[in-house]
C-alpha positions in Angstrom: 23.5 84.6 101.2 24.4 81.1 99.7 26.9 80.2 102.6 23.7 80.7 105.4 21.7 78.5 103.5 24.0 75.7 102.8 24.8 75.9 106.6 21.0 75.3 107.7 20.9 72.7 105.2 23.6 70.8 106.6 22.6 71.8 110.2 18.9 70.1 109.5 20.7 67.2 108.3 22.7 66.6 111.4 20.2 67.4 114.1 17.2 65.9 112.2 16.0 64.4 115.6 15.7 67.5 117.5 12.7 69.8 117.7 12.0 71.9 115.7 13.1 74.7 118.1 16.8 73.8 118.1 16.8 74.0 114.3 15.9 77.8 114.4 18.0 78.7 117.1 21.3 77.7 115.1 23.7 80.8 114.7 26.2 81.0 111.9 29.9 81.3 113.3 31.8 82.5 111.2 30.3 86.2 110.9 29.5 88.5 107.8 31.3 86.9 104.9 30.5 87.7 101.6 31.7 85.0 99.7 29.9 81.5 98.8 31.8 78.7 100.4 30.1 75.7 101.1 30.1 74.1 105.0 31.6 70.7 103.5 34.2 72.7 101.7 35.9 72.8 105.3 33.7 70.2 107.5 32.6 67.0 107.2 29.3 64.7 108.3 31.2 63.3 111.2 31.9 66.5 112.9 32.3 69.8 113.1 35.8 69.3 114.0 38.4 68.5 113.4 37.8 70.7 109.8 39.2 69.2 106.7 43.1 69.3 105.7 43.5 70.6 102.9 40.1 72.4 102.5 38.3 71.7 99.6 38.4 75.3 98.2 41.3 77.9 97.2 41.7 80.7 99.8 43.9 82.9 97.6 40.5 82.8 94.4 37.9 83.3 96.8 39.4 85.7 99.8 42.1 87.5 96.9 44.8 86.3 99.6 47.5 83.6 99.0 48.5 81.5 100.7 51.7 81.0 99.3 54.7 79.4 101.2 54.5 79.6 105.1 51.1 81.2 105.0 50.4 77.7 104.0 51.5 75.7 106.4 49.8 77.5 108.9 46.5 77.0 111.3 43.4 79.3 109.9 43.7 80.0 114.2 47.1 82.2 113.4 45.5 84.9 111.7 41.7 84.6 112.1 42.0 84.6 115.9 38.3 83.8 116.6 35.4 82.1 114.2 34.3 85.4 112.7 36.5 84.6 109.3 35.2 88.6 108.3 38.0 89.0 110.5 41.5 90.3 109.6 40.5 92.6 106.6 43.9 91.4 105.0 45.0 93.2 101.6 48.0 91.0 99.6 51.3 92.7 100.0 49.9 95.0 102.9 52.2 92.5 104.9 52.3 94.9 108.1 48.2 94.1 108.6 49.8 91.3 110.8 53.5 91.5 110.9 55.1 94.1 113.1 57.7 96.2 110.9 61.0 95.2 112.4 62.7 98.5 110.4 60.6 100.9 111.8 59.6 102.6 109.0 63.2 103.3 107.6 62.8 100.8 104.7 60.1 99.9 102.2 56.7 99.6 102.9 57.0 96.7 100.2 58.2 93.7 102.0 58.1 91.4 99.2 60.6 93.6 97.4 63.1 92.4 100.0 61.4 89.3 101.6 59.6 86.1 100.7 56.7 84.2 102.6 59.2 80.7 102.7 61.6 82.3 104.8 62.0 85.4 105.8 65.5 85.5 106.8 66.5 85.2 103.2 66.8 88.2 101.8 69.2 89.0 98.6 71.3 91.8 100.0 73.3 92.6 97.3 70.1 93.1 95.2 68.5 94.8 97.8 71.5 97.4 98.2 71.3 97.7 94.3 67.9 100.4 95.2 70.1 102.1 97.4 73.0 105.2 97.2 75.4 102.5 97.7 75.2 99.4 95.9 77.4 96.6 96.7 80.6 95.8 94.8 83.6 93.4 95.4 84.4 92.1 98.6 81.2 94.2 100.1 79.4 91.5 98.4 80.6 89.0 100.5 80.2 89.8 103.9 77.1 89.8 106.2 75.0 92.5 107.0 76.4 92.8 110.4 79.3 93.6 109.0 78.4 97.1 108.5 75.0 97.1 110.6 76.3 96.1 113.9 73.8 98.3 116.2 71.0 98.0 114.2 69.8 95.1 116.2 66.7 93.0 115.2 67.0 94.4 111.6 66.2 97.7 112.8 68.6 99.2 109.6 68.9 103.1 109.5 71.5 105.1 106.8 74.7 105.0 107.2 78.1 107.0 105.6 78.7 105.9 102.5 82.3 107.6 102.7 84.7 104.6 103.0 86.6 106.6 105.7 83.2 106.2 107.8 83.5 102.3 108.0 87.7 101.6 107.1 88.8 104.5 109.8 91.2 101.6 111.9 92.6 100.5 108.6 93.7 103.9 107.6 95.3 104.5 110.8 96.8 101.2 111.7 98.1 100.1 107.8 100.9 97.9 108.0 103.3 99.0 105.1 102.9 102.6 105.0 101.9 105.7 107.9 99.0 107.1 106.1 98.6 109.8 108.6 102.1 110.7 108.8 101.9 111.0 104.6 99.4 113.1 104.6 97.5 110.8 102.6 93.8 111.1 101.5 91.0 109.9 103.5 88.9 109.1 100.1 89.7 105.6 99.9 89.1 105.5 96.3 91.7 107.6 95.7 94.1 104.3 95.9 92.1 101.3 96.7 88.9 99.4 94.9 86.3 97.3 96.4 87.9 94.4 95.2 90.8 94.1 97.3 92.9 96.5 98.9 96.2 95.7 97.6 94.7 96.6 94.3 95.6 100.5 93.5 95.0 101.7 90.1 94.6 105.4 90.4 96.8 106.5 93.0 98.2 110.0 91.8 101.9 109.0 93.5 103.8 111.9 92.6 101.6 114.5 94.2 102.4 112.2 97.4 106.5 111.7 95.8 107.9 115.2 95.3 107.0 114.2 91.5 108.0 110.9 91.8 106.0 109.1 89.4 105.6 105.2 88.9 106.5 104.0 85.7 107.1 101.1 84.0 107.5 97.8 86.7 107.9 100.6 89.4 103.8 100.7 88.8 103.7 97.0 89.2 105.4 96.4 92.5 103.5 96.1 96.0 103.6 99.3 98.2 105.6 97.5 100.5 108.9 97.2 98.3 109.3 100.9 99.1 107.3 101.5 102.0 107.7 100.0 105.6 105.5 99.6 108.4 105.7 102.2 111.2 108.1 104.5 108.4 107.2 107.8 107.6 107.7 107.8 103.8 109.7 105.8 101.8 112.0 103.9 102.9 114.5 104.7 99.8 114.6 109.0 99.1 115.8 109.6 96.0 116.6 113.0 95.1 114.8 112.9 91.6 112.9 110.7 89.3 116.7 109.5 87.4 118.5 109.1 91.2 117.9 104.7 90.3 120.8 105.0 93.2 119.6 105.8 96.0 116.8 102.7 95.8 119.3 100.4 93.7 122.5 100.7 95.5 122.4 97.1 96.3 121.8 96.0 92.7 124.6 98.3 91.3 127.4 97.2 94.1 126.7 93.0 92.6 126.7 94.3 89.5 128.7 97.0 88.6 130.5 96.3 92.1 134.4 98.8 91.3 134.0 98.5 87.9 133.4 102.2 87.6 130.3 102.1 85.8 128.2 105.0 86.6 125.9 105.4 88.5 123.1 107.1 86.1 121.6 103.8 85.8 118.8 105.5 83.1 122.1 105.6 80.6 122.0 101.3 80.3 118.6 100.8 81.9 114.8 101.3 81.7 112.3 101.4 84.0 110.8 97.8 82.1 114.1 95.7 82.8 117.7 96.0 84.1 118.6 94.5 80.2 120.4 96.9 79.1 118.4 99.1 76.8 121.5 99.7 74.2 121.4 103.4 74.3 124.8 104.2 76.9 127.1 106.5 74.7 129.8 103.9 75.5 132.4 106.6 74.1 131.6 109.6 75.7 133.0 106.8 79.3 135.7 105.6 77.7 138.0 108.3 76.0 136.3 107.4 72.6 136.1 104.0 72.4 132.3 103.3 70.4 131.0 100.0 70.6 130.4 99.1 67.0 129.4 95.6 65.2 129.8 93.0 67.3 130.4 94.8 70.4 127.3 96.4 70.6 126.1 92.7 70.8 128.1 91.7 73.7 127.1 91.4 77.0 129.0 94.0 79.7 130.6 91.7 81.6 133.1 90.5 78.3 134.6 93.5 78.6 134.2 94.4 82.7 134.1 93.0 86.0 132.6 94.1 89.6 135.5 93.4 91.1 138.0 94.9 88.5 138.2 98.9 88.3 137.6 99.9 84.6 137.6 97.7 81.7 139.4 94.1 82.1 141.5 95.5 78.9 142.8 99.1 78.5 142.8 99.0 74.5 144.8 102.9 73.4 142.4 103.8 71.0 139.3 102.1 69.0 142.0 99.6 66.5 144.0 98.5 69.4 142.6 95.1 69.0 145.3 93.1 70.4 144.7 94.8 73.9 141.7 92.8 74.1 142.6 89.8 71.5 146.1 88.4 72.2 144.7 85.2 73.1 143.2 84.9 69.0 145.8 86.5 67.8 147.9 84.2 69.2 145.9 81.3 68.0 145.6 82.1 64.9 148.6 83.6 63.9 151.2 83.6 66.9 154.7 83.8 66.0 153.6 84.1 62.0 155.1 88.0 62.3 151.1 89.6 61.1 150.7 92.7 62.1 148.5 93.2 65.6 146.5 95.6 64.1 143.4 93.4 63.6 141.8 95.7 61.5 143.7 95.5 58.4 142.3 91.8 58.2 138.7 92.0 59.9 135.9 93.8 60.6 134.2 95.0 63.7 131.4 92.7 62.8 133.2 89.4 62.3 136.4 87.7 62.3 135.6 85.8 58.8 135.8 86.9 55.5 138.9 89.0 56.6 140.2 91.1 53.7 144.0 92.8 54.0 143.1 95.8 51.8 146.3 97.6 53.2 148.8 94.4 51.9 149.5 96.2 48.6 150.8 99.2 50.2 152.9 98.0 53.3 153.4 94.1 51.3 153.1 93.1 48.0 150.0 94.5 45.4 147.6 91.3 45.6 144.4 93.8 45.1 146.2 96.0 42.1 148.7 95.1 39.0 149.1 91.8 37.4 148.4 89.5 40.9 144.6 90.9 40.8 142.3 88.2 41.1 145.7 85.7 40.4 144.7 84.5 44.0 142.0 82.8 46.0 143.0 83.2 50.1 145.9 84.6 51.7 147.0 80.7 51.8 148.1 80.9 47.5 150.9 82.1 48.9 151.3 81.5 52.7 151.5 77.8 53.1 152.4 77.9 57.0 149.6 78.9 58.4 151.8 79.4 61.6 154.0 81.7 60.4 152.6 84.2 57.3 155.7 86.0 57.4 156.9 83.1 55.1 155.7 83.0 51.4 156.2 81.3 48.1 156.2 82.3 44.7 155.7 79.1 43.2 152.2 77.8 43.9 151.9 80.2 40.5 154.9 80.3 39.2 156.0 77.1 39.3 158.9 77.6 36.8 161.6 75.0 35.6 164.1 76.2 37.7 166.9 75.3 35.0 165.1 77.7 33.0 165.1 80.2 35.5 168.6 79.5 36.3 169.4 80.5 32.8 167.2 83.5 32.3 168.9 85.1 35.7 172.4 83.4 35.1 173.5 87.1 34.7 172.4 88.4 38.2 174.7 88.8 41.0 173.3 87.3 44.2 170.9 85.4 42.2 169.1 81.9 44.0 166.1 80.1 43.4 163.5 80.9 46.2 160.6 83.1 47.0 162.5 85.7 49.2 165.3 86.3 46.5 162.2 87.0 43.8 160.8 89.6 45.9 164.1 91.6 46.8 164.1 91.5 43.1 160.6 92.1 42.5 158.7 94.2 45.0 155.9 95.5 43.0 155.4 91.9 41.4 156.6 93.8 37.9 160.4 92.8 36.2 163.3 95.8 37.8 
């Protein structure tokens, strides 16, 4: 054995002054090693102790057991309890040869699957849990091992139930917003919650617990506490059906519609997505036939309704009773003119502009037919006084010489040279 020979040679050098019998009494102290290591790899010629630091041999290459991490920092005597270095017989990776299994055999015997040689407590819990039946996700990744393994003293981890209720029974029974037990909620927390956050509900079947009331539109976005209060069994509100909005939104109805007489069936005007008027309200059905057409359909309800007034602000007798609502507009534009108050004779529901008095022919004078068709450009052609449309003149178009007209009508009794007289004799724009 090479190591024995080397050791004897070194001893011969150190003790050359001693009798031969002393050299023959030397016994190699490190046991029956089967590896070749020179004594000078560890010792010096000055003394057996202390040994070299660092040693002049590769422990991993020589023994098959690398001194990584903390193993490289400790003294030889921490593992080799005496000078017989043939003990202990170690196998790299079988940590329990030296280390007590604090997990008491409940976890994998492969210590390196969780630990390293640098720091025993440096364990990646989420990574370890990936190999279990309970991978850590969401908030579970942010808590300490002791939060769940509270009774596992010294790391003797035991398998825990993967049922949420097993850990969160107190959260279920002492919820701040909904009495889960009184509502007979399922104890399978995953029906409503996720591991990301308690308030992050993604799959709760509200209809099955609320007599068919499905959370639609904005209802699906609001917090449970909007309708449920701590210590209150069931909902704060008690709608009789999916369409019974008034049961929950009476305060909003009162503030916007007050005593207006609006129906309390909110879905006639609103949707689950927004309070903004949906445009589907059948106005005629609730107002004796007054349909919202043209610009009327674009106006906000407050243009004609006030929460402090029962019924509409205006009271038109029919669809064409425009002046009942537009008296001020009529007075501003036609006050004192003698114009008829049936605005629809000239205007449309789409615009005040571009008015056309289509019944002018039948009621007053033919301007859309006969000899005067196309001979005028606007009302002002004949009605020169914008404040009194009962006045008109024929002379903007018929600028006749007065003396000529006087001579031509010399035989006509009561003739005078003025427009009203012209109209009296020529009511259809033709000769009598």
